[in-house]
C-alpha positions as CSV (number, residue, x, y, z in Angstrom):
1,M,204.2,120.8,17.6
2,A,202.0,118.7,15.4
3,R,198.8,120.0,13.9
4,A,195.8,118.0,13.4
5,K,194.6,117.7,9.8
6,K,191.2,119.2,9.1
7,K,188.7,116.5,8.4
8,I,187.0,116.9,4.9
9,T,183.3,116.8,5.0
10,L,180.7,116.6,2.2
11,E,180.2,120.4,2.5
12,D,183.9,121.0,1.6
13,I,183.6,119.1,-1.8
14,P,182.5,121.4,-4.6
15,S,179.2,120.5,-6.3
16,R,179.1,119.4,-9.9
17,E,177.6,122.9,-10.8
18,Q,180.5,124.7,-9.1
19,L,183.0,122.5,-11.0
20,V,181.3,123.2,-14.3
21,N,181.3,126.9,-13.6
22,E,185.0,127.0,-12.6
23,L,185.9,125.0,-15.7
24,A,184.0,127.4,-17.9
25,R,185.7,130.4,-16.2
26,V,189.2,128.9,-16.8
27,R,188.4,128.2,-20.4
28,Q,187.1,131.7,-20.9
29,N,190.3,133.2,-19.4
30,K,192.3,131.0,-21.8
31,R,190.3,132.1,-24.8
32,F,190.6,135.8,-23.7
33,S,194.4,135.5,-23.3
34,S,194.6,133.8,-26.7
35,T,192.5,136.5,-28.4
36,V,194.6,139.3,-26.8
37,R,197.8,137.6,-28.0
38,S,196.4,137.0,-31.5
39,T,195.2,140.6,-31.7
40,I,198.6,142.0,-30.6
41,Y,200.4,139.7,-33.1
42,I,198.1,140.9,-35.9
43,L,198.6,144.6,-35.0
44,V,202.4,144.1,-34.9
45,I,202.4,142.4,-38.4
46,V,200.1,145.1,-39.8
47,A,202.2,147.9,-38.4
48,A,205.4,146.3,-39.8
49,A,203.8,145.8,-43.2
50,A,202.6,149.5,-43.2
51,V,206.1,150.7,-42.4
52,L,207.6,148.6,-45.1
53,I,205.0,149.7,-47.7
54,A,205.5,153.4,-46.6
55,T,209.3,153.1,-46.8
56,L,209.7,150.9,-49.9
57,V,206.6,151.3,-52.1
58,L,204.4,154.3,-51.1
59,P,206.4,156.9,-49.1
60,I,204.4,159.6,-47.3
61,F,205.7,163.2,-47.1
62,Q,204.6,166.4,-45.3
63,I,205.0,169.7,-47.2
64,Y,207.0,172.4,-45.5
65,G,207.4,175.9,-46.9
66,S,205.6,177.7,-49.8
67,S,207.7,176.9,-52.8
68,M,205.0,174.7,-54.3
69,A,202.0,177.0,-53.6
70,P,199.2,177.0,-54.7
71,T,199.5,173.4,-55.8
72,L,200.6,172.2,-52.4
73,E,200.4,174.2,-49.2
74,E,202.4,173.9,-46.0
75,G,201.1,171.1,-43.9
76,D,199.7,169.0,-46.8
77,I,200.5,165.3,-46.6
78,V,201.1,163.5,-49.8
79,A,201.8,160.0,-50.9
80,A,204.4,159.1,-53.6
81,V,205.4,156.0,-55.6
82,K,208.9,154.9,-56.2
83,N,209.4,155.6,-59.9
84,L,212.3,156.8,-62.1
85,E,210.2,157.5,-65.2
86,F,209.0,161.1,-65.2
87,Q,206.9,163.1,-67.5
88,R,207.0,166.8,-67.8
89,K,204.8,168.4,-65.1
90,D,205.1,165.5,-62.7
91,L,205.7,166.4,-59.0
92,V,208.7,164.7,-57.5
93,A,210.2,164.4,-54.0
94,F,214.0,164.3,-53.9
95,Y,216.8,164.4,-51.3
96,Y,218.9,167.5,-51.0
97,N,221.2,168.3,-48.0
98,N,219.5,165.8,-45.7
99,K,216.1,167.3,-46.6
100,I,213.4,166.2,-48.9
101,L,212.3,168.8,-51.4
102,V,209.2,168.7,-53.7
103,K,209.3,170.3,-57.1
104,R,207.8,170.0,-60.6
105,V,209.5,168.3,-63.5
106,I,210.1,170.9,-66.3
107,A,212.5,169.0,-68.6
108,N,214.2,165.6,-69.0
109,S,217.7,164.6,-70.0
110,G,218.9,166.3,-73.2
111,E,216.1,168.9,-73.4
112,W,216.8,172.6,-73.6
113,V,215.3,175.0,-71.0
114,D,215.1,178.7,-71.5
115,I,213.4,181.3,-69.2
116,D,212.6,184.9,-70.3
117,E,212.6,187.9,-67.9
118,E,208.9,187.6,-67.3
119,G,209.3,184.1,-66.1
120,N,207.9,182.3,-69.1
121,V,209.5,178.8,-69.5
122,Y,210.4,177.3,-72.9
123,V,211.4,173.7,-73.4
124,N,213.1,172.9,-76.7
125,G,212.0,176.3,-77.9
126,E,208.3,175.9,-77.1
127,L,206.5,177.9,-74.4
128,L,205.5,175.5,-71.6
129,D,201.8,175.6,-70.7
130,E,201.6,176.0,-66.9
131,P,198.0,176.4,-65.7
132,Y,199.1,175.5,-62.2
133,L,200.9,178.8,-61.8
134,I,199.3,182.0,-60.3
135,D,202.3,184.1,-61.1
136,R,205.5,183.8,-63.2
137,A,208.9,185.0,-62.1
138,Y,212.5,184.7,-63.3
139,G,213.4,183.8,-59.7
140,D,216.8,182.9,-58.3
141,C,218.4,181.9,-61.6
142,D,222.2,181.8,-61.8
143,I,222.6,179.3,-64.7
144,E,223.4,180.2,-68.2
145,L,220.3,180.1,-70.4
146,P,219.4,178.4,-72.6
147,Y,220.4,175.4,-70.5
148,Q,220.7,171.8,-71.7
149,V,219.7,169.2,-69.0
150,P,222.6,166.7,-68.5
151,E,222.2,163.0,-69.2
152,G,220.5,161.1,-66.4
153,R,219.1,164.2,-64.7
154,I,215.8,166.2,-64.7
155,F,215.3,169.9,-64.4
156,V,212.8,170.9,-61.7
157,M,211.1,174.1,-60.6
158,G,208.7,175.0,-57.8
159,D,205.2,176.4,-58.6
160,H,205.8,179.5,-56.5
161,R,208.5,180.8,-58.8
162,S,209.4,183.9,-57.0
163,V,210.5,182.1,-53.8
164,S,211.4,178.6,-55.0
165,V,215.1,177.6,-55.1
166,D,215.3,174.9,-57.7
167,S,217.2,173.8,-60.8
168,R,217.5,177.4,-61.9
169,N,220.1,177.8,-59.2
170,S,223.4,176.0,-59.5
171,Q,223.3,175.3,-55.8
172,I,220.6,172.7,-56.3
173,G,221.0,172.1,-60.1
174,C,219.4,169.2,-61.9
175,I,218.3,166.2,-60.0
176,S,219.8,162.7,-60.5
177,D,218.0,159.4,-60.2
178,E,219.9,158.6,-57.0
179,Q,218.3,161.7,-55.3
180,I,214.7,160.8,-56.2
181,A,212.5,159.7,-53.3
182,G,209.3,159.3,-55.4
183,R,206.7,160.8,-57.7
184,L,203.8,162.4,-55.9
185,I,200.4,160.9,-56.8
186,L,198.0,161.6,-54.0
187,R,197.2,164.3,-51.4
188,V,195.9,162.5,-48.2
189,W,195.6,165.5,-45.9
190,P,193.8,167.8,-45.3
191,L,190.6,165.8,-45.8
192,N,188.8,168.5,-47.7
193,V,191.3,168.3,-50.6
194,I,192.1,164.6,-50.7
195,G,192.8,163.5,-54.2
196,K,195.2,163.2,-57.1
197,V,198.1,165.6,-57.1
198,E,198.5,167.5,-60.4
């Protein structure tokens, strides 16, 4: 059965104004799609760059436990820099048994560490000035004192000496360069204590 074609009349032909409006709508849809695509690409690139920076240049760590109190509290978030040059009193993050621990550098390679029964720490025979401590403790120490830090390693201790397990214990010992994740430089959370880590 054949159908008759509908005859086109002048009313069926769109006006110039309708054509202009339709063309503007199509162009706007194309611009919107292009803007959305560009925004998504930019967000993906920024996220990838942030992940690379956080992994390779400026790692971010969250503090668990109380071994660094009162300097760092549980839940604090800190940023570090990849660095293998450490000064005494720097805070470092390092890998130990598939965990990342944070401790303070007490002595470098070749230096002698001694700790008395009251928890006073001596490096190369000089009492270490430690204003960041609220209490001193001999702690969990099973190494023979005085102790010389081996070549290529650093001696670290937590600021909460009575609970920290650190280089005083042979289980952790001194830290090698391969274990270092970074030197802490900045606390980024909580907001009320943002600033340099000391």
